[in-house]
LOLOGU-269181 format. One record per residue (C-alpha): residue in one letter; x, y, z. Coordinates in steps of 0.001 Angstrom, whole numbers, plus 524288, in hexadecimal, padded with zeros to 5 digits. Layout:
! residues N
aXYZ/...
! end
This chain:
! residues 407
m800008000080000/p8063280CFA7FC21/r809AA8166A806CE/t801958229C8083C/v8050E82F6F80EA7/r7FCB1832EB81A4A/p7FDD8841C381A08/s7F83084A3F8248C/l7F1098525081A67/p7E3B284D1681696/g7E1A184C898082B/a7EFE484EC980542/p7F5C48513381615/s82FE685B7787CA2/p826DB8662287FB4/a828FA872D2878BC/l8341D87C0E87B25/p830608866D88507/r828F0891F487F89/a834D889AB388057/q83BE48927287636/s8390288FE9867E8/p82AB7891CD86433/a82B028870585A17/r8244187A4985D03/s8247B86C48858D6/l8198C8627485A74/d8208D85DF5866D7/q8216186B6386D28/p8155E86F91874CF/v8146C8774B88155/q81D448714A88B98/p816E08698689694/h818CD86E0B8A48A/a8263D86A208A962/q828B7864888B6DC/p8340F869058BF87/n839C185B4A8C032/q836E1857E98B216/p8425C851E68AAAD/s848048599789F77/i841718575289265/r849ED8504E88897/a84F3D858DD87DBE/r849D88571F8700D/d8523D84EF886714/q854A485551859DE/w85178848CF85270/v8438A8497D857B9/d84177856EE851E1/t848568528A84578/a83E9B8475784450/k83340850B58466C/g838E0859EF83C51/l83A1D84ED0832A3/s82BF284AFD83512/i82681858A18330C/v82E6985A5182681/l8285B84DCD8212D/v81AC48525682557/v81C6585F8981EA4/l821BE859508123A/l8164084FDA811C1/h80C1485A7481397/t812DE863A680A12/s8132F859867FF3C/l804DF8562B80191/w7FFF1864188024B/l80778868AD7F649/r800CB85E077EE98/q7F424864F17F1E0/a7F9D58704E7EA12/d7FA678675E7DE32/m808B48642A7DFEA/e80C048576C7D934/r80F1D84BA17E178/i81D8284A8C7E506/e821CB83C717E57B/a82D9383F6D7EE0E/f82548845537F8D8/s81B1C83A9A7F803/t82611830BB7F9E7/l82BFA838C3804FD/n81F0083A0480C1E/l81C5982B8180AF9/a82A21827CC80F0F/f829AF82FF581B7D/e81B8982D1381EEF/d81F80823698298F/l828D582D3D82F9C/r821C683A3C82EC0/m816728398C83872/p81AF982E2684128/l827BF83564843C2/f820A18424284606/f817C783BFE8503B/a8231A834C085686/m82AFB8412F8581E/s81F088481685D98/g81DC283D368678E/l82C0B83D2E86B46/f82A9B84884874C4/a81C72845C887849/a81FA783DD688475/k820C9849EE88D07/w8131D84E27888E9/l80D1C840C488A73/r812078406689880/a80DBD84E4F89B94/g80124851F28A245/w7F4F38535A89A03/r7F4B88621089BFE/d80292863BC896C8/l7FFD285B0688B21/l7F2FB86193887AB/r7F74986FA6888E4/g8049D86D1F882E3/k806138636F877D5/l7F7BE860BF874E1/a7F33486EE28758B/l7FDBB8729C86BB7/l7FAB5867848624A/a7EC028696D862E4/w7ED108782E86161/v7F5BF8782C8555A/f7EE0D86CD584F7F/l7E182874CD84FC8/l7E7868821884CF5/w7EF9087E3F8412D/q7E3FE8785683A3E/i7DFC78865483743/p7EA1E8885F82C9F/i7E75387AA0827D7/i7D8F887E3082626/a7DD0F88A5B81EBD/y7E63B883B18153D/r7DCEC8786B812DC/i7D25B881F980ECE/i7DB7188A94806C1/g7E32E87F4B80128/g7D6A98783F7FD9F/e7D345883C97F50C/l7E0B3885F27EF18/l7E77E878D67EDC4/p7E25686EB17E422/g7E5BE863067EC9C/m7DF0A867A17F917/v7D0FA864927FC36/a7C86A870A67FD0F/t7C3188730A80AAE/d7BC6887DD281255/l7BCFA883FA81FC3/p7B17587C8B825FC/q7B72F86F91821C8/q7C4978730682718/l7BF058781C833EA/e7B7B086B638359B/t7C45A863E38338F/w7CB1686CBD83D6F/a7C03886AE184769/w7C15E85C1E8467D/s7D03C85C148466C/p7D2188595085505/l7CAF084C6C852D4/r7CE4B849D98449D/a7DB3C84FE5840DE/n7DD9F851AA8327E/a7E86585661829C4/e7F47A85DF282D2C/l7F48885EC983C03/w7F08A850ED83F92/f7FE2084E9484558/l7FB56858478505F/w7EE0985216852C2/a7F49B844D2853BD/l7FEB5849F485D64/v7F3FB84ECE8666E/g7EDF18413986652/f7FB1483AB08683E/f7FE43842FE8742A/l7F0FE8401A87A0A/v7F27D8318E87797/g8005B8319187CCC/r7FC4D838A788931/l7F09C82FC888B86/v7F8898234788A20/r804CF827E2890F6/n8038E81D0F89B41/v802168123389137/p80E9980A1D89027/t816BB80E4788487/g81747800D887E52/v8089A7FEF587EDA/l8061580CB7879D9/l80F4780BD286E41/l80A727FE5886A56/a7FC8A8037D86A3E/a8005E80FB086297/a808248078E858DD/a7FC6D7FE85856E7/v7F3EF80A5C853FB/s7FDF880F5F84A41/v7FF0F802318436F/l7F059800F284200/w7EE5680F3283E41/s7F8C680FD8833C2/g7F77D801C182F75/v7E8B6800B082EEC/l7E1E080DE082F4D/w7EB6F814D382646/q7EA23809F081C4C/g7DB4F80A6B81BF5/v7D1DB801FA823A0/a7C4227FC7B8225A/g7C2B98012E81474/w7C71E80EFE817BF/e7D206814BE80F96/p7DD5B81B90816C3/g7D929828ED811B9/e7CB2D826C18164B/i7CFD2822FA823E5/r7D88282EF982497/h7CD36837C8820A7/l7C4448317382AAA/l7CDAA8325483624/g7D4A383EF3832CD/t7E35883FFA83171/g7E6088400C84016/f7DEE58338B843A4/h7E38282D1A8372F/q7F1E682FB8839F6/a7F460831A28487C/p7F21F8240884E60/a7FCA081E498459D/y806B8827B784B41/l8034882761859BF/v80D1881C8785C79/f81887824DF857DC/f814C28302E860AB/l812D98276C86C97/a81F2481F7786A1F/a8277382BC18695C/a820DA831A787557/r8229A8256887D96/g8303B8227C8787A/s835898304E8777E/s8419482E7A87FED/l8440C820E187A99/m8436F825CA86C9F/r84C748315186EE6/d8562382917876A3/g8560C81ED986BE3/v858D4828F986182/a8641782E5186999/r86A42820F386BBE/l86A0B81C1A85DBD/p8754E8217785560/r8716D82AFA84ABB/t87742821EE84091/a86DA481768844B5/w8625B820EB84321/a8679082487835AB/a867368162A831EC/v859408150A836CF/a8553F8212F82F30/a85BAF81C1C822D2/g8556A80ECB8247C/w84805814BE8266B/f8499A81D8881A9B/v84DC28126C811B2/a843508090A81678/f8379E811FC817D9/v83A4481D7D80ECD/w8423F817F0803B2/l83D83809DE8033D/d8306380BCE80A4C/v830BD7FDFA80F79/l822B57FEBD81473/d81D02802A580760/g8122A7F94D80382/h8102F7F48881181/r80A078006C817BD/d7FC5E7FACC8178C/s800B37F00B820F6/v7FD7A7F27B82F40/g809537F746836C7/v811BD7FAF582B21/e80E2B8096782B8A/f81147809A583A11/l81E42802DB837BD/g821BD80D1082DA0/q81E77817FF8371E/v826B78121B841F5/c832168111183886/g82F4881EFD83421/v830BB82434841FB/i83D7781CBC843CB/g8425E821748369B/g83E7182F6B839C0/l8457D82F0D846D6/a851818295D84057/l85139833B9835C7/a84FCA83EB083FD9/v85B3F83999847D1/t8638C8378B83BA5/l860E98457883722/q867D384A6B8435A/s874408477C83BB9/v8702B8524683248/p86F6485D9D83BF0/a8697A867D5832E8/v85E6585EE082EAE/a85C27859B283C70/r85B9A867568424D/g8529586C3A837AD/l848FE8610283968/a84A15862068482E/h846C187079847A6/l83AEB86D2283F75/g8379386219848D1/r836FB86BCE8540D/h82D548742584C5A/t8240D869F1846F5/l817938700784C2A/e817B287C8C8445B/v81C0887590837EE/y811DC86AE383951/l806E28748983BD7/s809F087E02830DC/h8100E87679825AF/t803D58722E81E51/t7FE1E87FE081E89/i80ABE8851D818BA/v80B9687A2F80EAF/v7FDA087C23809F2/a7FF9E88AE680913/l80BBB888E0800C8/a804B787EBA7F87F/c7F9EF8889A7F5A3/v803D8892ED7F1BE/l80B26889AB7E8B0/y7FEAF884A87E259/l7F875891FF7E047/a8052C897227DA98/g8059E88BCB7D10B/s81349888EF7D5E9/p81B7A87F4E7CE02/l8213887AF77DB11/l815A5871BF7DC93/g819CC869FA7D0A6/a825B98629A7CC00/p830F8864197CDAB/w82F0886D0E7D974/a8246F866087E132/a82D5585E377EA27/w8355786A487ED82/t828BF871B77EFDA/v82483867CB7FA0C/v8316F8693B8012D/a8312A8781A8004B/v8232C8793A8051B/a825C086FA981032/l831DA8771A81495/t82A69883F2813B4/a81F7D87E7B81C1F/i8295C879A582634/g830988869582637/l8245088EBF827C5/g81FA08859083278/l82C47887CC839EB/l82AD3896818383B/l81D118955783DA0/g8229388EC6849A4/r82C35899CB84BD6/a821ED8A44C849D8/a8166E89E1B85107/g81C81893F885A0E/r8179989AC38665F/t80A3689E4C86138/w7FD308973F86175/l8002089237853C5/l809A98885985975/q8066C88859867F2/a7F9C88854686ED9/p7F4688917A87597/a7F3EA8911E88461/a7E515890718840E/v7E5B08843587BA2/r7EF8087DD4884D1/r7E6F9880E38908E/l7DB0287B9D889AC/a7E21A86F30885D3/a7E60986C76893E0/a7D940870B289A46/g7D483867328A46A/r7E06D85E708A3B3/p7E82C85E718B06C/d7F67E85B328AF35/a7F99484D0B8B1BF/a803B684A968BC1A/r8113184B098B5F0/r81CDF842F88B9EB/p82A2A849B68B9BE/d82D2D842DE8ACD6/a82003845AE8A6B7/l8254584ECB89C40/r83212847FC89981/
! end
């Protein structure tokens, strides 16, 4: 069975630094929980973690850029279709794993800290940033030949239902909210039992539901459930595994020589990108999950190996520390640029420039997203207002915290 891309665009796709420091945020940087006088020091962030996050967001932006530019009547680019398929097993599993890596401190925190910190931020930006999405879907539906025409009432209805049925571009944030809630609720469940259960869900979700079931085609199931419910359960295991095994994972990376990680990265690339050893077997139960597990390992190995190329590692790490603003803004920027190129009748949408146009638009979207973070990092565009944080934590007394609760 041929592989299919599962884009996040329908129809196409350690606590934060103190306020006095950099205003930019990543998806792992909410308001800091209350510290205790005898609390152990929080472990410093390893650069390879941010490099892995930077790699993930680059792949996400490239995927969405190539899909959205096709809505501007750009011809299909075989190279990007191959790239998106090759890195499908790495892109979202690695992104969720890296988001879970520093989640342990939040999953052990009191409910009040979790709700008014991490969850208030994620819920706020998830709802707020659907406003520009509504705008470009309406405008783009009128201007771009590949977009479905829509109107304001229809988009407002989608927005109103989004807390229960997440669709399109921001489903990743919706999934993170659910993952944090699940992780906090099951924090006393033994790790082995929890991960076995989560892995079983992933195997069944990706191996049965994604392939179509009971006469329902995969696209019909996705439309019925919405992007969030269709995608998230398959990735929960990676978030929980990284959260529960955070110290173990980081210690393991530190102990294994970089040359060994380079060999792992090369082996993964040859087997899963070049040769695509799972091609033709993806409709078998468990094969999709196996590919995703290997994708996370390959992504970690690639991130560690890239530390030997300091300029690249630092650049990706910088991007990895600023994922939130890039993730929130990139599709709006991409669609705006697609409209400009299409209305101008630009030859850049056709051969031989199309591939370079995808790269240029993706880099522009990333760059403008980073500028947004610098300009608005301390504003309500990227931080939950105090009233929202208070509302999120209303009626939830802090749970008793052990001295190591936020380690």
